VOGU-3710 file (C-alpha; in Angstrom, 3 decimals, decimal comma):
1> mtppvdlary> 26,334/1,141/11,115  25,731/-2,236/9,591  22,066/-2,752/8,133  20,105/-5,602/9,588  19,878/-7,243/6,206  22,265/-7,561/3,194  20,965/-5,749/0,284  21,287/-8,499/-2,144  19,473/-11,002/0,100  16,693/-8,390/0,884
11> layvgvttvi> 16,104/-7,823/-2,938  16,051/-11,499/-3,501  13,535/-11,859/-0,501  11,415/-9,146/-2,023  11,380/-10,805/-5,507  10,199/-14,005/-4,223  7,791/-12,512/-1,495  6,156/-10,229/-4,456  5,507/-13,459/-6,497  4,195/-15,257/-3,417
21> vvtpgpailf> 1,813/-12,346/-2,285  0,281/-11,851/-5,961  -0,241/-15,309/-6,923  -3,877/-16,377/-6,141  -4,368/-18,311/-2,895  -7,042/-18,381/-0,094  -6,349/-14,872/0,966  -6,366/-13,380/-2,425  -9,395/-15,415/-3,591  -11,161/-14,046/-0,458
31> aiatgarrgr> -10,307/-10,553/-1,137  -11,518/-10,787/-4,636  -14,731/-12,396/-3,328  -15,034/-9,755/-0,803  -14,805/-7,037/-3,216  -17,219/-8,678/-5,696  -19,766/-9,600/-3,242  -19,707/-7,017/-0,436  -18,355/-3,887/-2,075  -15,651/-1,382/-1,673
41> eavipamvgm> -16,287/-0,558/1,630  -15,693/-4,191/2,900  -12,239/-4,466/1,311  -9,895/-2,671/3,814  -11,525/-4,414/6,962  -10,987/-7,636/5,348  -7,279/-6,824/4,422  -6,757/-5,578/8,022  -8,141/-8,899/9,366  -6,053/-11,012/7,230
51> nlasviwlga> -2,788/-9,005/8,075  -3,415/-9,098/11,729  -3,246/-12,990/11,324  -0,006/-12,520/9,237  1,423/-10,624/12,250  0,777/-13,529/14,562  2,235/-15,886/12,096  5,406/-13,681/11,462  5,692/-13,385/15,285  5,743/-17,042/16,033
61> aglglsalal> 8,286/-17,576/13,208  10,488/-14,851/14,788  10,520/-16,543/18,092  11,242/-19,887/16,525  13,699/-18,872/13,856  15,800/-17,113/16,527  16,612/-20,394/18,264  16,706/-22,498/15,314  19,354/-20,069/13,543  21,832/-20,079/16,512
71> tfptvfrala> 21,358/-23,965/17,412  20,892/-25,428/13,875  22,271/-23,343/11,089  22,553/-26,266/8,751  18,633/-26,777/8,894  18,143/-23,458/6,997  19,514/-25,103/3,866  17,180/-28,062/4,263  14,161/-25,649/4,742  15,360/-23,734/1,697
81> wlgaayvawl> 14,937/-27,074/-0,297  11,753/-27,742/1,354  10,273/-24,180/0,504  11,485/-24,582/-3,055  9,433/-27,732/-3,388  6,395/-26,280/-2,012  6,530/-23,242/-4,157  7,163/-25,445/-7,170  4,186/-27,816/-6,149  1,928/-24,717/-5,976
91> glkavlsafr> 3,136/-23,695/-9,495  2,436/-27,139/-10,784  -0,923/-27,109/-9,173  -1,685/-23,663/-10,944  -0,488/-25,078/-14,207  -2,725/-28,149/-13,965  -5,696/-26,241/-12,895  -5,499/-24,362/-16,269  -6,717/-27,686/-17,875  -9,632/-28,047/-15,481
101> rdeedahava> -13,137/-27,084/-16,033  -13,990/-26,019/-12,376  -11,826/-24,957/-9,595  -13,212/-23,712/-6,365  -11,573/-22,801/-2,956  -13,758/-23,074/0,302  -11,657/-20,458/1,827  -12,769/-17,842/-0,972  -16,409/-17,555/-0,255  -17,094/-14,233/1,535
111> lhgrsalrdg> -19,941/-14,834/3,962  -22,619/-12,512/4,045  -23,934/-10,881/7,063  -20,533/-11,364/9,063  -17,546/-8,948/9,767  -15,246/-8,674/6,941  -12,370/-8,084/9,379  -13,129/-11,210/11,265  -13,738/-13,251/8,118  -10,478/-11,975/6,815
121> fmvqisnpka> -8,538/-12,888/10,222  -9,978/-16,476/10,046  -9,161/-16,928/6,432  -5,502/-16,036/6,969  -4,936/-17,782/10,425  -6,177/-21,068/9,085  -4,359/-20,524/5,636  -1,656/-23,340/5,021  0,190/-20,815/2,608  0,693/-18,437/5,669
131> llfttvilpp> 2,011/-21,081/7,801  4,303/-22,683/5,106  5,519/-19,109/4,253  6,667/-18,378/7,723  8,156/-21,959/8,286  9,791/-22,678/4,805  9,747/-19,617/2,773  11,130/-17,107/5,094  14,106/-19,256/6,883  16,465/-19,294/3,857
141> fidpgrpilg> 16,776/-15,651/3,734  17,808/-15,220/7,356  21,543/-14,828/7,829  22,712/-16,588/10,928  25,820/-14,219/11,104  23,440/-11,046/11,716  21,248/-10,164/14,580  18,081/-12,350/13,979  15,499/-9,872/15,357  16,438/-6,951/13,199
151> qilvfaatsi> 16,185/-9,125/10,182  12,661/-10,720/11,320  11,355/-7,063/11,723  12,727/-6,128/8,332  11,305/-9,195/6,448  7,973/-8,985/8,557  7,469/-5,251/7,774  8,172/-5,885/4,050  5,825/-9,013/3,814  2,947/-7,114/5,405
161> aldvmsmtay> 3,558/-4,200/3,062  3,300/-6,378/0,143  0,330/-8,065/1,471  -1,435/-4,755/2,099  -0,823/-3,625/-1,460  -1,792/-6,923/-3,052  -5,025/-7,599/-1,007  -6,170/-4,206/-1,473  -5,672/-4,234/-5,150  -7,064/-7,594/-5,888
171> gyggaalaar> -10,083/-6,465/-3,350  -10,859/-3,359/-5,392  -10,478/-5,061/-8,705  -12,554/-8,249/-7,423  -15,668/-7,393/-9,281  -14,056/-7,004/-12,648  -11,625/-9,874/-12,284  -14,287/-12,111/-11,033  -16,249/-11,583/-14,045  -13,287/-12,359/-16,189
181> mteprfrraf> -12,494/-15,561/-14,328  -15,654/-16,914/-15,626  -14,338/-17,058/-19,062  -12,561/-20,359/-19,660  -9,854/-19,155/-22,019  -8,908/-16,119/-19,631  -8,922/-18,513/-16,523  -6,546/-21,007/-18,268  -4,091/-18,222/-19,317  -4,099/-16,642/-15,845
191> slftgsllit> -3,407/-20,130/-14,416  -0,576/-20,770/-16,701  1,056/-17,311/-15,817  0,964/-17,636/-12,167  2,034/-21,308/-12,469  5,215/-20,132/-14,378  5,803/-17,290/-11,744  5,769/-19,785/-8,838  8,131/-22,102/-10,482  10,549/-19,247/-11,100
201> aallialrk> 10,284/-18,399/-7,489  11,040/-22,019/-6,359  14,192/-21,857/-8,512  15,177/-18,744/-6,850  14,764/-20,176/-3,457  16,410/-23,460/-4,308  19,516/-21,642/-5,925  19,587/-19,242/-2,856  23,061/-19,582/-0,819
//
């Protein structure tokens, strides 16, 4: 029986997705802020809320990608370059942020007195990183020569699993990491490190055949 996803393609997807999900963005910053401001008991509900939104994004991507892969297979290559450009831009933004004094993200604020699950859902459903991931990062890894639905299910399950681990880890480590991020030297080094990871991911996407 032929597996739904080629192993080499799947491993490349896992590598790129891991870099994306562990790199601080609105969802990760929200997870950190939730752990720091609401405590450990709010981490899991916030994570569940964010991943419920991710399921919606991935489901919508699956419906659109099926038609796109069958009708316009050459578009996938263009999307690959678009995805590479986006990830490279994120990497450059992270590098440049290392030289700024202050950096804030409105999505990172954990609101007091509200449901952590609902807040998590709203952060991720309005997260441009989630939208662009499902529209420009995922498509290059879809093989039009294999059943599309099986690939979408495998890639979606992998993305959710990685998001669960990343968001939970950042949430529980939020208090300690948030305290360290107030140190200018640590913040600069962290931004440079994540920026280099994103640029590497962009190269992987651009070179993907």
